[in-house]
MDTraj code that builds the backbone (N, CA, C; nanometers):
import mdtraj as md
import numpy as np

residues = "MET PRO GLY ILE ASN GLY GLU GLY LEU LYS MET MET TRP ASP ALA GLY ALA GLN LYS TYR GLY ASP THR VAL GLU MET ILE TYR ILE LEU PRO HIS ASN LEU GLU TYR MET VAL ALA ASP GLY VAL LEU ARG GLN PRO ASN LEU MET ILE ASN GLN LYS GLY ASP ARG PHE MET ASP GLU GLY MET LEU GLY ASN THR THR PHE SER GLY ASN ALA MET PHE LEU GLN PRO GLY HIS TYR ALA TYR VAL ILE MET ASP ARG ALA ILE LEU GLN LYS TYR GLN GLU ASP GLY PRO ASP ILE MET ASP ILE VAL HIS PRO ALA ALA GLY LEU".split()
xyz = np.array([
    [-7.9853, 0.3443, -2.0064],
    [-8.0444, 0.2642, -1.9073],
    [-8.1901, 0.3109, -1.8727],
    [-8.2763, 0.2209, -1.8422],
    [-8.3861, 0.2785, -1.7970],
    [-8.3880, 0.3701, -1.6764],
    [-8.4862, 0.4777, -1.6631],
    [-8.4726, 0.5345, -1.5505],
    [-8.3776, 0.6278, -1.5270],
    [-8.2665, 0.6399, -1.6055],
    [-8.1611, 0.7624, -1.6067],
    [-8.1853, 0.8561, -1.7154],
    [-8.1828, 0.9701, -1.6632],
    [-8.2319, 1.0935, -1.7646],
    [-8.1314, 1.2067, -1.7255],
    [-8.0162, 1.1788, -1.6638],
    [-7.9321, 1.2872, -1.6679],
    [-7.9318, 1.3871, -1.5375],
    [-7.9829, 1.3427, -1.4687],
    [-8.0384, 1.4152, -1.3266],
    [-7.9123, 1.4222, -1.2587],
    [-7.8115, 1.3462, -1.2580],
    [-7.6987, 1.3609, -1.1952],
    [-7.5882, 1.4624, -1.2448],
    [-7.6061, 1.4596, -1.3953],
    [-7.5103, 1.5671, -1.4587],
    [-7.5753, 1.6858, -1.4286],
    [-7.6825, 1.7006, -1.4564],
    [-7.7675, 1.8282, -1.4373],
    [-7.7372, 1.9023, -1.2834],
    [-7.7443, 1.8229, -1.1883],
    [-7.7083, 1.8624, -1.0422],
    [-7.5539, 1.8990, -1.0416],
    [-7.4671, 1.8352, -1.1096],
    [-7.3299, 1.8849, -1.0911],
    [-7.3085, 1.9930, -1.1671],
    [-7.3416, 2.0318, -1.2820],
    [-7.3719, 2.1147, -1.3698],
    [-7.4217, 2.2499, -1.2963],
    [-7.5207, 2.2588, -1.2335],
    [-7.5838, 2.3585, -1.1496],
    [-7.5039, 2.3955, -1.0391],
    [-7.4205, 2.3079, -0.9800],
    [-7.3392, 2.3576, -0.8749],
    [-7.1884, 2.3745, -0.9182],
    [-7.1787, 2.3957, -1.0587],
    [-7.0616, 2.4930, -1.1241],
    [-6.9592, 2.3746, -1.1819],
    [-6.9980, 2.2155, -1.1780],
    [-6.8946, 2.1426, -1.2930],
    [-6.8899, 2.1847, -1.4160],
    [-6.7740, 2.1566, -1.4548],
    [-6.7452, 2.1956, -1.6199],
    [-6.8282, 2.0910, -1.7066],
    [-6.9091, 2.1697, -1.8014],
    [-6.9631, 2.0968, -1.9179],
    [-6.8500, 2.0298, -2.0497],
    [-6.8493, 1.9108, -2.0594],
    [-6.7431, 1.8616, -2.1569],
    [-6.8211, 1.7755, -2.2733],
    [-6.9271, 1.7866, -2.2789],
    [-6.9946, 1.7160, -2.3379],
    [-7.0397, 1.5487, -2.3107],
    [-7.1333, 1.5205, -2.3855],
    [-7.1741, 1.3882, -2.3646],
    [-7.0950, 1.2846, -2.4603],
    [-7.0102, 1.2329, -2.4210],
    [-6.8988, 1.1348, -2.5085],
    [-6.9159, 1.0147, -2.4708],
    [-6.8449, 0.9283, -2.5519],
    [-6.8120, 0.7741, -2.4908],
    [-6.6964, 0.7954, -2.3959],
    [-6.7375, 0.6692, -2.3486],
    [-6.5865, 0.6287, -2.2330],
    [-6.4622, 0.6454, -2.3122],
    [-6.3816, 0.7142, -2.2703],
    [-6.2565, 0.7152, -2.3342],
    [-6.1543, 0.6305, -2.2750],
    [-6.0498, 0.5428, -2.3708],
    [-5.9291, 0.4821, -2.3177],
    [-5.8188, 0.5206, -2.3904],
    [-5.7085, 0.4995, -2.3723],
    [-5.5694, 0.5138, -2.4396],
    [-5.5014, 0.3890, -2.4509],
    [-5.4884, 0.3790, -2.5621],
    [-5.3658, 0.2567, -2.6251],
    [-5.2681, 0.3107, -2.7222],
    [-5.1631, 0.2388, -2.7130],
    [-5.0225, 0.2939, -2.8046],
    [-5.0616, 0.2325, -2.9383],
    [-4.9886, 0.3001, -3.0346],
    [-4.9944, 0.2236, -3.1653],
    [-4.9532, 0.0863, -3.1730],
    [-4.9943, 0.0235, -3.2416],
    [-4.9630, -0.1337, -3.2320],
    [-4.8165, -0.1602, -3.2981],
    [-4.7256, -0.2110, -3.2550],
    [-4.6214, -0.2692, -3.3297],
    [-4.5553, -0.3783, -3.2397],
    [-4.4275, -0.4452, -3.2751],
    [-4.3996, -0.5572, -3.1846],
    [-4.3566, -0.5175, -3.0250],
    [-4.3176, -0.4018, -3.0256],
    [-4.3049, -0.3472, -2.8472],
    [-4.4018, -0.2870, -2.8194],
    [-4.5149, -0.3075, -2.8464],
    [-4.6443, -0.2212, -2.8032],
    [-4.6678, -0.2494, -2.6650],
    [-4.6484, -0.3871, -2.6319],
    [-4.6962, -0.4500, -2.4849],
    [-4.6019, -0.4130, -2.3757],
    [-4.4753, -0.3981, -2.4282],
    [-4.3671, -0.3661, -2.3462],
    [-4.4017, -0.2100, -2.2736],
    [-4.4115, -0.1191, -2.3997],
    [-4.4449, 0.0185, -2.3821],
    [-4.5644, 0.0615, -2.2876],
    [-4.6744, -0.0185, -2.3283],
    [-4.8062, 0.0153, -2.2758],
    [-4.8118, -0.0273, -2.1269],
    [-4.7456, -0.1339, -2.0913],
    [-4.7257, -0.1913, -1.9526],
    [-4.6397, -0.0778, -1.8684],
    [-4.5285, -0.0262, -1.9210],
    [-4.4381, 0.0447, -1.8477],
    [-4.5539, 0.1924, -1.8249],
    [-4.5854, 0.2298, -1.9069],
    [-4.7051, 0.3471, -1.8991],
    [-4.8131, 0.3320, -1.8048],
    [-4.8451, 0.2271, -1.7733],
    [-4.9431, 0.2074, -1.6531],
    [-4.9023, 0.2198, -1.5305],
    [-4.7756, 0.2251, -1.5323],
    [-4.7279, 0.2345, -1.3681],
    [-4.7564, 0.3656, -1.2950],
    [-4.7579, 0.3695, -1.1751],
    [-4.7885, 0.5015, -1.1045],
    [-4.6732, 0.5802, -1.0939],
    [-4.6243, 0.6388, -1.2168],
    [-4.5487, 0.7584, -1.2233],
    [-4.5784, 0.8925, -1.2625],
    [-4.5171, 0.9833, -1.2278],
    [-4.5869, 1.1402, -1.2395],
    [-4.6014, 1.1303, -1.4173],
    [-4.7566, 1.2055, -1.4110],
    [-4.7873, 1.2100, -1.5440],
    [-4.8277, 1.3670, -1.5521],
    [-4.7939, 1.4294, -1.6654],
    [-4.8326, 1.5891, -1.6654],
    [-4.8790, 1.6140, -1.8068],
    [-4.9874, 1.7304, -1.8049],
    [-4.9888, 1.7602, -1.9404],
    [-4.9056, 1.8471, -2.0185],
    [-4.9357, 1.8962, -2.1336],
    [-4.8424, 1.9864, -2.2101],
    [-4.8009, 2.1086, -2.1551],
    [-4.8536, 2.1637, -2.0397],
    [-4.8408, 2.2688, -1.9699],
    [-4.7466, 2.2470, -1.8536],
    [-4.7037, 2.1083, -1.8262],
    [-4.6203, 2.0652, -1.7129],
    [-4.7029, 2.0682, -1.6156],
    [-4.8582, 2.0721, -1.5977],
    [-4.9194, 2.0402, -1.4626],
    [-4.9620, 1.8958, -1.4353],
    [-4.9544, 1.8300, -1.3303],
    [-5.0099, 1.7127, -1.2911],
    [-5.1549, 1.7476, -1.2834],
    [-5.2335, 1.6302, -1.3394],
    [-5.3823, 1.6484, -1.3554],
    [-5.4555, 1.5450, -1.3025],
    [-5.3771, 1.4111, -1.2450],
    [-5.4774, 1.2903, -1.1947],
    [-5.3797, 1.2256, -1.0866],
    [-5.4561, 1.1603, -1.0236],
    [-5.3910, 1.0779, -0.8931],
    [-5.3155, 0.9378, -1.0089],
    [-5.1912, 0.9317, -1.0123],
    [-5.0968, 0.8388, -1.0901],
    [-5.1608, 0.7066, -1.0523],
    [-5.1909, 0.6993, -0.9215],
    [-5.2110, 0.5504, -0.8714],
    [-5.3347, 0.5189, -0.9597],
    [-5.3805, 0.5699, -1.0468],
    [-5.4982, 0.5288, -1.1360],
    [-5.4437, 0.4938, -1.2491],
    [-5.3314, 0.5056, -1.2920],
    [-5.2957, 0.4852, -1.4295],
    [-5.2943, 0.3276, -1.4715],
    [-5.3158, 0.2620, -1.4119],
    [-5.3492, 0.1113, -1.4621],
    [-5.5065, 0.1006, -1.5355],
    [-5.6021, 0.1971, -1.4860],
    [-5.7075, 0.1945, -1.5291],
    [-5.7097, 0.2659, -1.6651],
    [-5.7041, 0.2535, -1.7680],
    [-5.7052, 0.3264, -1.8964],
    [-5.8386, 0.3771, -1.9198],
    [-5.9436, 0.3479, -1.8481],
    [-6.0731, 0.4209, -1.8751],
    [-6.0397, 0.5825, -1.7783],
    [-5.9820, 0.5507, -1.6613],
    [-5.9571, 0.6977, -1.5718],
    [-5.8632, 0.7821, -1.6523],
    [-5.7461, 0.6958, -1.6969],
    [-5.6497, 0.8004, -1.7597],
    [-5.6751, 0.8602, -1.9016],
    [-5.7393, 0.7575, -1.9432],
    [-5.7902, 0.7988, -2.0987],
    [-5.8984, 0.9226, -2.0957],
    [-5.9828, 0.9105, -1.9866],
    [-6.0987, 1.0190, -1.9811],
    [-6.0084, 1.1509, -1.9233],
    [-5.9145, 1.1393, -1.8123],
    [-5.8469, 1.2528, -1.7709],
    [-5.7360, 1.3232, -1.8898],
    [-5.7081, 1.2356, -1.9830],
    [-5.5862, 1.2945, -2.0935],
    [-5.6970, 1.3485, -2.1865],
    [-5.8043, 1.3035, -2.2028],
    [-5.9112, 1.3546, -2.3247],
    [-5.9317, 1.5168, -2.2713],
    [-5.9378, 1.5439, -2.1380],
    [-5.9637, 1.6659, -2.1006],
    [-5.8538, 1.7742, -2.0754],
    [-5.7407, 1.7142, -2.1016],
    [-5.6345, 1.8066, -2.1363],
    [-5.6079, 1.8560, -2.2411],
    [-5.5206, 1.9982, -2.2549],
    [-5.4999, 2.0573, -2.3747],
    [-5.4407, 1.9694, -2.4799],
    [-5.4565, 1.9526, -2.6120],
    [-5.4505, 1.8580, -2.7022],
    [-5.4519, 1.7204, -2.6854],
    [-5.5281, 1.6876, -2.5831],
    [-5.5858, 1.5510, -2.5449],
    [-5.4910, 1.4499, -2.5453],
    [-5.3233, 1.4939, -2.4766],
    [-5.2374, 1.4117, -2.4594],
    [-5.1736, 1.4466, -2.3242],
    [-5.0881, 1.3513, -2.2826],
    [-4.9845, 1.3756, -2.1752],
    [-4.8627, 1.3143, -2.1522],
    [-4.7865, 1.3254, -2.0829],
    [-4.6450, 1.2819, -2.0649],
    [-4.6351, 1.1928, -1.9431],
    [-4.5656, 1.0531, -1.9271],
    [-4.5272, 1.0033, -1.8357],
    [-4.3861, 1.0327, -1.7746],
    [-4.3488, 1.0929, -1.6587],
    [-4.2153, 1.1161, -1.6633],
    [-4.1582, 0.9991, -1.5718],
    [-4.0488, 0.9416, -1.6370],
    [-3.9481, 0.8525, -1.5388],
    [-3.8041, 0.8485, -1.5780],
    [-3.7194, 0.8071, -1.5055],
    [-3.5848, 0.7745, -1.5511],
    [-3.5332, 0.6419, -1.5514],
    [-3.4364, 0.6384, -1.5855],
    [-3.3743, 0.4899, -1.6080],
    [-3.3719, 0.4082, -1.5105],
    [-3.3567, 0.4753, -1.3736],
    [-3.3345, 0.3962, -1.2505],
    [-3.4906, 0.3412, -1.2137],
    [-3.6025, 0.4018, -1.2493],
    [-3.7399, 0.3333, -1.2064],
    [-3.7484, 0.2417, -1.3314],
    [-3.7236, 0.2339, -1.4342],
    [-3.7587, 0.1245, -1.5652],
    [-3.6409, 0.0015, -1.4868],
    [-3.5281, 0.0430, -1.4516],
    [-3.4363, -0.0817, -1.3852],
    [-3.5066, -0.1320, -1.2459],
    [-3.5639, -0.0744, -1.1916],
    [-3.6314, -0.1177, -1.0859],
    [-3.7636, -0.2109, -1.1019],
    [-3.8236, -0.1687, -1.2143],
    [-3.9488, -0.2654, -1.2729],
    [-3.8722, -0.3829, -1.3380],
    [-3.7633, -0.3465, -1.4256],
    [-3.7086, -0.4942, -1.4596],
    [-3.6350, -0.5954, -1.3521],
    [-3.5955, -0.5369, -1.2512],
    [-3.5442, -0.6191, -1.1489],
    [-3.6146, -0.6722, -1.0330],
    [-3.7307, -0.5804, -1.0140],
    [-3.8320, -0.6115, -0.8839],
    [-3.9716, -0.6481, -0.9498],
    [-4.0036, -0.6331, -1.0839],
    [-4.1502, -0.5987, -1.1387],
    [-4.1875, -0.4878, -1.1098],
    [-4.3209, -0.4659, -1.1979],
    [-4.3917, -0.3471, -1.1771],
    [-4.4673, -0.3273, -1.0807],
    [-4.5198, -0.2051, -1.0531],
    [-4.5807, -0.1688, -0.9259],
    [-4.7353, -0.2228, -0.9617],
    [-4.7826, -0.1839, -1.0789],
    [-4.9215, -0.2516, -1.1172],
    [-4.8891, -0.3372, -1.2404],
    [-4.9439, -0.4598, -1.2009],
    [-4.9278, -0.5753, -1.3217],
    [-5.0733, -0.6664, -1.3188],
    [-5.0846, -0.6857, -1.4677],
    [-5.2100, -0.7490, -1.4916],
    [-5.1552, -0.8759, -1.5927],
    [-5.2387, -0.9579, -1.6240],
    [-5.2268, -1.0684, -1.7261],
    [-5.1692, -1.0135, -1.8611],
    [-5.2435, -0.9144, -1.9094],
    [-5.2327, -0.8538, -2.0348],
    [-5.0585, -0.7951, -2.0584],
    [-4.9971, -0.7529, -1.9336],
    [-4.8815, -0.6695, -1.9200],
    [-4.8091, -0.7324, -1.8192],
    [-4.7409, -0.8538, -1.8328],
    [-4.6807, -0.9248, -1.7376],
    [-4.5298, -0.8665, -1.6982],
    [-4.5062, -0.8645, -1.5846],
    [-4.3461, -0.8263, -1.5684],
    [-4.2625, -0.8607, -1.6148],
    [-4.2575, -0.9761, -1.6922],
    [-4.1530, -1.0165, -1.8049],
    [-4.1271, -0.9309, -1.9124],
    [-4.2330, -0.8905, -1.9687],
    [-4.2513, -0.7798, -2.0677],
    [-4.1469, -0.6707, -2.0335],
    [-4.1538, -0.6183, -1.9181],
    [-4.0716, -0.5023, -1.8759],
    [-3.9286, -0.5143, -1.9111],
])
top = md.Topology()
chain = top.add_chain()
for i, resn in enumerate(residues, 1):
    res = top.add_residue(resn, chain, resSeq=i)
    for name in ("N", "CA", "C"):
        top.add_atom(name, md.element.get_by_symbol(name[0]), res)
traj = md.Trajectory(xyz[None], top)
């Protein structure tokens, strides 16, 4: 964009922020199959998410936004994460609907 020359990044780096490169905005999506929308909708719910070391690394309330979660996962070891839930949580979604819902991932899909 005109007038934007990286001054914000330079200021953060000077203050000690981690340099991880200039990349495109990341998102995540599951491999496409007939059940894709169901699993993808469930994984966007605010349940515990950990990296491969077992560390929590982001506010799970932001999981509904794949840009936030995709960028956070990209910075993790191996570039992936696990969402932790049990059958009781899934049943709650099936009975009461999800915590985060949108047109693309309707409650009926759960």
